[in-house]
C-alpha angles and dihedrals in degrees: 000000000000124000088249090057091047091051091049091052092048091052091050091051101048114008110026097133145344091279091063091049090052090053090050092050089053090054095245110186115246123204122247094254091060092047092049090059090059093063102029094094129114090242090068102053101095100112137032091249088048088064094051104092095183091058092047092048090050093051093044093067093054098038105036112009094049091051106041094128089059093047108038110089089356135119115245137204113201113195109196093023088184108174092341098255096134094041087052091050089049091050090050087053092055106272107161101197131022132189113193126194118200132152099190117096095207092055094047090053096051092107096237091122089077091049091052098045089042087066091058098258119135110237133195122174124200108206098203146073111298091237090059096051105028092106091052095054113104120233114267141180100245137024121211108202103172125164092343113099095074089058094063140057092206098076097136096043094049095047092044094052095041091051087069091059104045145049101208136031129206107189127183118177146140120255131198121254096238105126096169098054115112122233095236092057097046098101095041109044117096096229088068093063128068136169118249135179114250116236093231103045145001097265120114130223140181119256132191122233110185121202117241095263090048091049090054089050092050092049091049090048090052092054102262120144137185091039109191131188112212113233107215091186091067094062112080093214096050093039089057093048090048090060091055109095091204095054097090094224097116091117088064097042092049094047096250091120130034143187115218135179127198138164140215118233108225 
């Protein structure tokens, strides 16, 4: 199957006409088979988790489906664009303009840019570290910050500066299992820092991984309000996937990873 054929199928599934967009805007629930077709494309096969459709379906409901009103006909900033899978899902859900930030060459070259622009969404990719380009990013309606925060030490600075550019935040990140740690110590204590290998070279750096209470405190400090933790157990589709031992969503079901939304009061 050619990329053109894949794109045609994707359009038929999710964005065939104005009626479908209206359904998306009204947060109409889609079944898991429809969601699977969004991610089951060769452009989205870069990582092991990228090949696990059940995990991607599970995350879709919390990240995209739960936030359609803040995606459809909105402008999006996608920090950690990766291979473009979530920007593509946003474009299928009616996003009109997307700015992606990604430092990794392999991700940039995945080919998803053609899928996204083929849906009519305007796309601009910043191939750099977010800290280097944050001032160049245009204001937008919604920020996607998915699987990124635990790759940086500059959590507070990035969220504080991005809060000035957006109205709504969709945040998906892993958190440490340290229930006894106090908020005020979260950015100082050594257990919160770990060394990781950078995607682009062999150097190491320190990254910050706030606990959930600390993350709430940081968001509040940066000016975010109406902070909401998505409950995957309340959605029948994700609840069913969560019971499947082979679904690779244990980090969500055991509280090691969370999906949060928040907004900026203008």
